[in-house]
N, C-alpha and C positions, 0 to 999 in steps of 0.2 A: 445830574444829566442835563445836557443842552436840549432846547426845544428843537425837534426835527424840522427839516424843511419839507415843503410840499412841492412836488414837481408834477406838472402836467405833461403827458406824453401825447404828441400829435401823431397818432398812428393812422393817418389818413392816406388815401391813395391819390389824392390830388391836392394841389396847393390852395385853390379857392376854398375848399371845404375846411382845410386846416386853418386858414386865416379867419374864416367865419367862426370857427370854434374857439380860437385863442383870444379873439378880441372880447369875448364874453367873460373870460376868466383870467386873462393875463395880469391884471392888476391885483388879483387876489393871491395867486400862487407865488412861490419864491423863485422857481426855476422853470424854464420852458425847454422842452425837449423836441427836437426835430426827429421824429421816430424813424426807425429803420425803413419801413415801407415808403415813407415820405422822402427820405434821403434817396432811395432807389428810383422813385418816380420823378421827383422834381429837382434832385441834386442840390448844387450850391445855391440855386435861386431860392429854394425854401429857406436855407440858413440866412441868406441876405435879407429876405423879407421879414423873418422873425426878429433879426437883429435891428432892422430899421424900426419895427413897431415897438420894441422893448430895449432901448439902448442901455438901460441901467439894470437889466436882469441878467442872471447867468443863463447862457444858451448852450445846450448840449446837442451835439450831433451824434446820434445813436447809430454809428456806422457798423458796429460789431466787427471792426477791422481784424483781418486775419493775416494780412501781408501788406507789404509796401507802406508800413506805418508812417514813415516820415513824410512821404508824398501825400497820403490821405490826410494826415494831420495838418500839413501846411495848407492844403486846399481848404480844409475846414476852418482853420484860423483866419485865412485871408477872406473867407466869406462871412466871418463874424462869430464863429463858435468859440466859446471859452474852453469847453471840455469836449472830449470825444470818447467813445467807448471802443474797447478792443475785446475780442472774444478770448476766453480763458485758454484756448488751445493755441493761441498765437505764441510765437517764440519770444524769449526775453529780448533779443535784439530788435524785433518788431515793436515791442512795447516801448523799449528805450528810445527808439527812433521817433515814435509818435510823441513821447513825453518831451522831447526836445523842441517840438513845434507848437504845442498848445499849453495852456496854463496847467491843465491836469488831464490825466488819462484815468478812465474808470475801467476796471476789469469786469466783464459780464460773465457770471458763473452759470454756465449751461452744461448739462450732461455730466460727464465724469471729470472730476478734478480732485486734487488732494491738498491737504494742509502743507505738505512739503513744497508743492508748487506755489502755494500762496505765500510761503515764507520767501521764496525766490522773488516774487513780485515786490514784497516789502523791501527786500535787500536791493532791488533795482530802483527803489525810490518811489514806487507806486503804492499809494496808501488808500485808494478808493476801490471798493468792490460793490458789485450789485448782485444781490441774491434774488433769484427768480423762482416764481412758479410760472412756467412758460404757458403761452396761450394754448398750445397743443395739450399740455398736461392738464390744464384746467378743463378743457373740452372733454378730456378722458375721465373727468370726475375727481381728480386729485384736489385736495384742499390744504390750507395751512395747518400744520400740526407740530407736535413736540419735536419731531426730528428736524424740522426747519428752524425752529426757535433755538435748538441746541447748536446748530451750525452757525447761525447768525451770532449767537453769544460767543462762540469760540473765535470767530473772525474778529469780533470787536476786541476780545481779550488779547488777540495777537497784535492789535494796533491798527486795524483797518477802520476807516470810516465807512460804515456799511449802509447802503441803501437797499430797500426791499420793494419788490414789485410783483404784480401778477394777481389779478382777481381781488384787489383790495377794495373794501368799502369801509364806510365809517365804523361799522360794527366790528370790523376786523382789527382796528387799531389797538384796541385794549389788549389783544393777545401779546403785544410787544411792550406793555407798560413797564416792565422791569429791565428793558434793554435800551441802551444808548444808541438808538437808530439815528443815522445821519439824515436820511431823506426817505420819505414815502413817495413812491412814484405811481401814478395812476393815469390811465388814458381814458378808456370808455367809462370808467367809474365816475368821471366828471363829464367828458364831452358827449357821451351818449345819454346823459340824464335829460329828463324833460325840462329841467331847469338847471343848466350847467353852472350858472353863477351861484345859485343856492347850494348846489352840490359841493362846489369848491369851498364855499364859506363854511359849510358843515364839517368838511375835513379839517379846515383850519381851527374851527372852534373846538373840535374833539382833541386835536393835537394840543391845543392850549390847555384844555381841561386836564389832560393826563400829564403833560410834561411842564405845564406852567409857562 
């Protein structure tokens, strides 16, 4: 198994706060995400700023795009994003249109979706999926469990590069030790820490310990 990436999600409501957060950990993480809320609040300016700060990092625009995939993706690419996300309920034409404009599209798995749908994404050339515990689910008391691990395993076996996110902390990583996870994504698990730099390094150290 390959060593998973570590991605920090900038889930901030304003650009100055996001910049303050990312400069503390940007050199430690592998991928920087302009989170959905930040995309909505600061738009392409946020993507441009993160790209300027980290010209050699992968930058993700977490747009959760549902329509107008080509236009949204073109705008993200021109602002500096390498990858962008689409919501799993988006149509295949929307996903394909987005995929033509950016290096890669990632499908965000929220709510109800099926493996039959997932196969259609693969058939369309889209091989990255993001498995979530959503913020609202976590607030409702849900946690990572065997049902989640089974779904992640199945998606990997289908041929997806699967990223996981939602309420992750360093102790959670060992739950995935037998899975070829592509990326661990965390926002407040790093940025809301009293020492974000140490938190990011702790994640990286645990990933290295488990996956080598």
